[in-house]
C-alpha positions as CSV (number, residue, x, y, z in Angstrom):
1,M,25.3,21.1,9.7
2,A,24.1,17.5,10.1
3,H,21.1,16.8,11.8
4,E,20.3,13.6,13.8
5,V,17.0,11.8,13.8
6,D,15.8,10.8,17.2
7,L,14.3,7.4,16.4
8,D,12.8,6.9,19.9
9,K,10.9,10.2,19.7
10,A,9.6,9.2,16.1
11,I,8.5,5.8,17.2
12,R,6.8,7.4,20.3
13,F,5.0,9.7,17.8
14,V,3.8,6.9,15.6
15,E,2.5,4.9,18.6
16,A,0.6,7.9,19.8
17,H,-0.8,9.4,16.5
18,G,-0.4,6.8,14.0
19,S,-3.3,4.7,12.1
20,A,-3.3,1.0,12.4
21,A,-1.5,0.7,9.2
22,E,1.2,3.0,10.4
23,H,1.4,0.8,13.5
24,A,1.7,-2.3,11.6
25,R,4.4,-0.7,9.3
26,L,6.3,0.3,12.4
27,R,6.1,-3.1,14.0
28,F,7.3,-4.7,10.8
29,V,10.4,-2.4,10.7
30,L,11.3,-2.8,14.2
31,S,10.7,-6.6,14.7
32,G,9.6,-8.3,11.5
33,A,6.0,-8.7,12.8
34,R,3.6,-9.1,10.2
35,A,0.5,-6.8,10.2
36,P,-2.7,-8.2,11.9
37,V,-5.2,-9.7,9.5
38,E,-7.8,-7.1,10.5
39,T,-5.3,-4.2,9.3
40,T,-4.7,-5.7,6.0
41,D,-8.2,-6.7,5.5
42,A,-9.1,-3.1,6.1
43,L,-6.6,-1.9,3.4
44,F,-8.0,-4.4,1.0
45,A,-11.6,-3.4,1.5
46,G,-10.7,-0.4,-0.9
47,Q,-9.7,-2.7,-3.6
48,R,-11.9,-2.2,-6.7
49,A,-13.4,-5.0,-8.9
50,D,-10.6,-4.5,-11.5
51,G,-7.9,-5.1,-8.8
52,G,-6.8,-1.5,-8.6
53,F,-7.5,1.0,-5.9
54,A,-8.8,4.5,-6.1
55,P,-7.1,7.6,-5.2
56,F,-8.7,9.7,-2.3
57,W,-9.6,12.5,-5.0
58,A,-11.4,10.1,-7.2
59,P,-13.2,7.3,-5.4
60,A,-14.9,6.0,-8.5
61,I,-11.8,5.2,-10.7
62,S,-8.9,2.8,-10.3
63,S,-5.4,4.4,-10.5
64,V,-2.0,3.1,-11.1
65,D,-0.6,5.5,-8.7
66,A,-3.0,4.9,-5.9
67,T,-2.4,1.0,-6.6
68,C,1.3,1.3,-6.3
69,F,0.9,3.3,-3.1
70,M,-1.3,0.6,-1.6
71,L,1.1,-2.2,-2.6
72,A,4.0,-0.3,-1.1
73,Q,2.0,0.0,2.2
74,L,1.3,-3.7,2.3
75,E,4.9,-4.6,1.5
76,Q,6.1,-2.3,4.4
77,M,4.0,-4.2,6.9
78,G,5.0,-7.6,5.4
79,A,1.6,-8.4,3.9
80,A,2.4,-8.2,0.0
81,S,2.6,-12.1,-0.6
82,A,2.2,-13.2,-4.2
83,R,0.1,-16.0,-2.6
84,D,-2.7,-13.5,-1.7
85,G,-5.3,-13.5,-4.5
86,R,-5.8,-9.9,-3.8
87,I,-2.3,-9.0,-4.6
88,V,-2.6,-11.1,-7.8
89,Q,-5.7,-8.9,-8.7
90,A,-3.6,-5.8,-8.2
91,L,-0.8,-7.3,-10.2
92,N,-3.4,-8.2,-13.0
93,F,-4.6,-4.6,-13.0
94,F,-1.1,-3.4,-13.8
95,A,-0.7,-6.0,-16.5
96,R,-3.9,-4.6,-18.2
97,R,-2.5,-1.1,-18.1
98,Q,0.8,-2.1,-19.6
99,A,1.6,-0.7,-22.9
100,R,3.5,-2.5,-25.8
101,D,6.7,-0.8,-24.7
102,G,6.4,-2.0,-21.3
103,S,5.4,1.1,-19.7
104,I,2.4,1.3,-17.4
105,E,0.1,4.3,-17.9
106,E,-2.8,5.5,-16.2
107,D,-6.3,5.0,-18.0
108,D,-7.1,8.1,-20.3
109,G,-10.1,8.7,-18.0
110,V,-7.9,9.4,-15.0
């Protein structure tokens, strides 16, 4: 049995219950409108000195997974520009975590 998604209902739900980041992602998907600066700045406020982002369960460390998640969020709201120094810092974080074989691993401390 196939199920159909009621997009209007989903949109109304995000509009009524979503965070500023979720609203920005919805606007970008629906109209291509980039996120307001305040929204992206709020997300980048959690960026750590090494360029990574911390997972909610370990706020004192930078995590590959949490950094990937944050970059995906920013991309989905049209805010992942390679011209943004904060994005470059996140990419440099990945470069420092990359092994000789090309894989990217969490720090052993994570």
